[in-house]
N, C-alpha and C positions, 0 to 999 in steps of 0.2 A: 306172557310171562311165566317165564317155566320154574318150578318150584326152587331149583337149583339158585336163579338169579335174585328168586322172591326171598329166600332167606338170609343169600348174603348182601342182600343191602343194611341188614341190620345185625347181620351176625349172628343173634339167638335163633335157635334149634329147635324149637318147640313151637312156632308158628308155621302154619302150614297155608300158602292161598285159599283153600277150602275152609281153614277154618274162621280165618279170615272173615271172607265173605261172609260165614254163616254168626260168626260173632257181632260184626259189625249192622247186620239187619236187625241182630238181636235186639242189640242195646238200643239202637234208634228205632223200633217197634216199641218199647219199653219206657224211652223218654219221649215218645208222645201221648204213651196212654198216663204216664205224669202228670204230663201239662196237661192234659185234659180234665184229667182227674180235680188236678191245684185250682184248675178253670172257672171247674162246676163247684166247686165248696165241696166237695165228695164228703166232708168231715168237716165238725166244727168246731172252733177254735178249745171248748170244755174235753175234746177228747185225747185221750192219752197221746193216742196215734196220729193229731194233727202233723206236729213238724215232722212224719216220719215219710211221706212221701217226696216232697222237698229234698230229706237228708237222702233218699235212695234214690234219686236222680241225683244229686250230685255226684255219689259217687260211680253211676252207671255213665253217668259224663266225663268224669277223671277216666275209667276205667277205658271208653271211645280216645279218650286223648293219647290215653297210654295204648292201647293196640296201633293206630294210625301211625302212632311215630316208629312203634316195630317192624310194623309191616315197610315203612322205609316212605313214609309220603315226606314230600317235600316240606324243609320246617317250616317255609309261610305259608302253607295250609296247613300248620298247626292252630294257627292262631286265632280262627272262627270256632278254632274247638276248645280253647283255652277261655273264650268270651261263654262260648255254651256255657262252660261250667262255672264261671264265676256269676253266670247268673242264678243258676242252681244254687250255688254257695250263697248268695244274698235271700233269695227264697226263702232256703233251711231257716238263716237266720229271722228273719220276718214272722216267721211260721211259727219259729222257738219263741221268739219278744213278745207278739199275740197270746201264745198260750199261757207263757208267765203274766200278762197282763190280767187275762180272765183270771187264773189261780189265784193272783192275790184279792181281786174284788169277791172271788168267792169266797175266800177264806177271811178275808178283812183284815190281811196280815200285808206284811210290806218288802215285798219282795226284788230283789234288784235287776233292774230292765238292761243294764249290760254286760250280760253272759252271753255265753255261746254254747251252740249244744255239737261243739267239738270239745271233747272234753281231754285238753291235754297227758292228765294223767294214762290214759288208753295207749300204750304205742301205736296202736291201728290211726286213732285219731290222729295223735300227733306225726305219725309219718304223710297221713292227708295233709295235713296244712301244709311243712315242710317242703310237700312234692308239689300243692298248687303253687306254695309264694316260688319256689324255684324253677318252675314254669315261667312264672312271670318275668324273674331275672333272665333268662338264657333265653328268652323271645323279646327281652326289651321294654315288657309292657310296666311302665312304671304305674299309671295311674291302676291297673290292677292289684300289682303287689299293695300299691296305697290302701286299697280300698279293702284290702284280705287284712291288713297290718286295724283296720280302723272296727272290721267285724271280727275280731279276735282280741280286742281294745284291754278287755280283763284280765287277757292273758300279757299283756305288754309286761317286759319287766321282770315277769318272772322265767324267763328260760334263756339261756346262755346261746343256743344254738337259732331260733328265733328271730332274737337280738344281729346276728353277727349276719345273719340275711339281710334284715331291713336299715342296718343301720347303714348304707351309703343311698339310701333309697327315701326313707321317709326323715320328715322336718324336724322330728323328735324322737333321735336316739337316745336309747335309754341304756344306763349302767348295770349292768346285773350279774352277779357270781349265781347263780342257782340254774341248774338246769333239771328237768326231768326225766331225763331219761340217759344214762351214764354209757349204759350197754344200748345199744348203738354207739351214739352222736360223741361219744365223748375224745376219738381218733380225730374227729372233724375240729372241734373245740382246742387241740391239742394244737392241732395247725394253725389256726388262725392267732390264738393265743399263746403259746406255750414254747413252738419252735423256734430254739434260737436261730436258726438259721434258715435261707431256702430250701437246702436240700432235707435239713428236719425234716421242714413241712409239708415235703413231698414225700416224704416217708412215711409219715403219719396219713395220709390221707389217701396212698398205697397200701398201709394195712389194713385202712378200714372200705377199701373196698374191697379185699380181698377177702376179708371178714361179712360184709352186707351180707349175702343172702344165708349165712346162717344165724345170725343177729337177730332176723324177723322171723323166726321159727316161732308157730302159732298163729300169727296171723292172717284173716282172711283171704289172703293169696297167695302163701305159701304151700308149696309145692302143687299150684295151679296148675300145670303141666302133667298130672295125674289125673285129672279130674276130664275126660272126655267122653262121648258121646255121639252118636250118630249126628245130633244135630246144633251143640256145643262144646266148647271146650274154656274150662276155670281158668284162661291164662293169655293175657295181654301185652306180658313183657316185664321182664326182672331188669328193672334199671336205677340205680343210685343217680340221681337225679341232683338233690342236693350236693351232692360228693363235685359232680359239674360248678354248679352257683357258686360256690365255695370254692374253685378255683380260680374260676372265672372272676371272680367281686376280688379277691385278691394277688392275683396274678401268682397263682401256685404252678408249678411246670407241673405236667402229667405227662411227662416224655414216659416215665417209668413202668405207669399204668394203662394206659390211654387205649391199650386192644383187651383189657382186659373184658369176660361176656357181658358185664352188667355196668359198664362204664359206657355213658354216652357220648362218646371222644366227637361227632359228627355235630352234633349240638351244642357243644361247647365249643368247638371250632366255630360255628357260625357264630355263636354270638362276639367272640374275640372279634370277627370279621368286621362283623356291623357294628362296630362298639358300643356296645351295649351299655356297657356302662357310665361313661359319659351321657347317655340317654336317660338313664337311672337316676343321675342326681338330681335331688330334689331342689326345683327352682318354680318357674311361674305354674307349674300343673301339679303341683305340691299346698301356691297358696289359693290357687282355685279352688284344691280340696275344701280348706278350711274355710271360705267364706261363703258357699254355698250348700245347699246338700237337702235332698229331695225326700221328703217324708215317705218312712219306712226303712230309713237310712240311718244306722246307729249315726249321734250326734258328734262329727269329728276333733271337734274344741268348746271345752266349758265356756258358758258367757250367754250374752243374750241375744234371742233372736227371734225374728219375726214374719209374717208369710203375706202376701198381698190375696193369700186365697181366702183371709179371713178377717174381721175386723178386730181392732184391741187382743193382735194374736201375740204380742212381744212378753216374752215368759224366758225364762232361765233353763237352760239344759244343763244336764252333766255329759263331762264326757263320754260318749258311746251309750248314753240313753237312745232310745230308741224315738226317733222323731217323728209326731205323727203327721198322718193326711187327713184333711179337712175333707171331709164326704158330704158329696152334692153342689161342690163349690163349682160357679160359673167359672172361675179359672184352669178348669181343668185339674192335672194333673201341683200335687204342692210342694211348692219350695220355701225351703227357709232361707232367708239369706241372715249373717252375720250382724250382731247392731253392734254390741262395742261389749269390750269382757269387763264391765265395769258395773253398767246398772245405772 
């Protein structure tokens, strides 16, 4: 594959075949090391850096997903990469929850266990969350989107853009008039909520896409194409995935900006061609998530749950509270089952 063809597949000029291969190898090695460190329990839960390893792995997995998309890999081939990012997103939250539990025990204080290491107040963290949800939407991975919604439960009902992305996928959409970052996300919200006609909605997204790169000045990936060594380039692609997700979900015409450098038009086209909006609608999949939950995952619905892995286990959990895993059980993995909401 020539460099010209390689670049033309996604139209962004900063990724060459050389750096695609180098970056892929480096990121895969780092993820392998993170997986080994996590499995070996290198850090105790009391260490302040305990959740840093899975957090770093999640960010690396997102880089790899972004990199493969930029390089022009087939859309279907991105699904396993999304699954890997989802795995690390969950591991990050499990480690964070365990760390909070240890801190609570050590301090004797009651600390909330439904928090998230993703701090939506921080623009970079917020973008990572929006990007993960947007990939799930555009690839038609409804369960992945619902799992992200569960992990981010503490932030549900606090950000309009997050709810705009989730409302056609989750079984419990929230009405909210708040958001964390008017700049840059305000224009996308205008496209969904204030546009008086389809043309106005399209125009709002167009302006969002045109100002997208400058609006993220200061986040870690910004100007990454300027960081180049013989072994690595800090660039995986610049893409407004959330803009494509909003266009697909709300049937917004992208013809006036689809050729913009940062708009992932082929991913939006794939989503439309594969009718992902119909596949995302909450139905049996959403109900199944409510009725069954693995140990180490956040409780998807407040009420009473029980597990066959432990006698007399029936107890009440709050929404998004970490469901405990029963150690040494002959049942193997701990699966909690919804009992009833009344008790």
